[in-house]
N, C-alpha and C positions, 0 to 999 in steps of 0.2 A: 861219832857213834856214842850213844848214851846207853847206860845200863841201870837197871833197877832190879830189885828182888821182891818177890811176892810169896807169902806163905799160903800154901794150899792145904787141903785135908790130906794130901798124899805126898807131901814134900814141898820144898821151896823151889819156886820157879825163878830162873834168871832170865830176864827179858832184855833184849838188845835191839835197838833200832834208832832211827833218826827221822827227819822229815820225809825221807823216801819210803818209810814204812818199817814194819817189824821185820827184823832180819832173823832173829832166833828167839825161841822160848824153849828153854831146856830145864829139866828137873835135876836138882842137885840134892844129895842126901843130907849133907851137913853144911848148913849155911848160917849157923848161929852168929858167927863173927860178921859175915857180910850184912845180915839183917840189922845188927846192932850198929854197924858203921854207916848205914844208909841215912842220909840227911833228909832228902826230900825226893819225891818222884819227878823225874824230868817231864816237862809238859807234853812232849811227843809220845810218852808212854802211858799217860794217865788213862786214856780211853781203853787201852788194852787191859789195865788193872780193873777198870769198871766192868768191862765185859766178862772178864774171868770171874769176878765177884758174882755177877749175875748167873753165869754158868754154874758155878759151884752151889749157888743158892737155889738152883732148879728153875730159874726164871728166864734163861736164855738157851735156845736150841741151835742158833746159828750165830756166827760171828760176822761183824761188819767192820773189818779193820783193813787198813792199807798194809799189804804184806810185801816183803822184799827178800824172799829166801834166796840164798846163793847156792847154785848147783849146776850140773850139766844140763844140756837141753833135754836129755832123756829123763833125768830126775825131775826137772820142772814139769814135764808132761805128766809124769806119775803123780806128783803132788797136786797138780791142777785137777786131777780126777777125784782125789780124796774128799774134798768138801761136797761132792755130789752124792755122797753116801749120807742119807738122811739120819738125823738124830734118832737113836733108838733102833737103828738098822745096822746090818753088817753086810760085807761082801767078802767073798773068798779071794785069795791071791789069784786063783785061776780065773775067776770072774773079772778081776781087775785087769789081768793080762788080756782077756778077750775084749774088754772095753777099750783097751789101748790098741787093739788090732793085731796082736801077735801072741797067740796062745803059747808059743815056745819061749816067750820072754818071762815066764813065771819067776825064775830065780832072780833075774835082773830087776823085776818089779819088786820082789821081796827085799832085795838089797837096797833099792831106792827108798822104799818105805822106811827101812831101818836108818836111813840117813836123813830123814825128814827133820829139818831144823826147827820147825815151829810146832811144838808140843801142843796137843789138844785142839788148837785152832785149825790146823791141817790134820784132820782126824785119822791118822794111820792106825789108831787103836781099834777102829771099826773094821779092820781087815783080819780075817781069821783063816785057819786051815780048811781045806775042803772037807775034812772029817768033822768040822765044828770045833776043833781044838784052838785054844788061845795061844797060838804059837807066835814067836818072833816079835818081841816088843822091847825096844832099847831101854825103856824106862822100867822094865821088870814086869813079868807076867802078872804079879799081884796088882800092879797099878792098872794094867789093861783090864783085868777083871773088875776092879773097883770102878773104872770109868764106864764100862759096859753095864754094870749094875746101876750106877748113877743115872745113866741114860735110859734105863728100863729094859734093855735088851735081854739080859740074863734072867730077869724076873719073868719075861714073857716066854722065853725059850727054855727047854730042858736039855742043855748041852751036857750036863753032868749027871 
């Protein structure tokens, strides 16, 4: 397993993966020591850095990366649905539950979203509350808001 760090406009991303794919991208608040200790980006993670650069520059709306998130079968099903939410669009937790075929699984779906190990690339930030609220985001609601603004959703909609 290889690790690299990437500075984004909303925090430092820790990227972990190998030849089997990206296993996790997580945001960490204080990574000054890890960034300065980093020698070079492992070959298996370079494409991920390039695609994140393009995303933050507004030049990429979809990711084309080999992913290898680790989770239960149910979590995997939930995470597989998330990239189907188009850039600049959102889905509610209730809609996501219906998409998975079980309207009563709304809490389980929300919990699985919260355990999404691949920040931004598997876009759990595109799932909102039924009332339009920006609820439930492990990276912090302010990051969810920033990402939705970056993708143009909050500029198009008047949620607030």
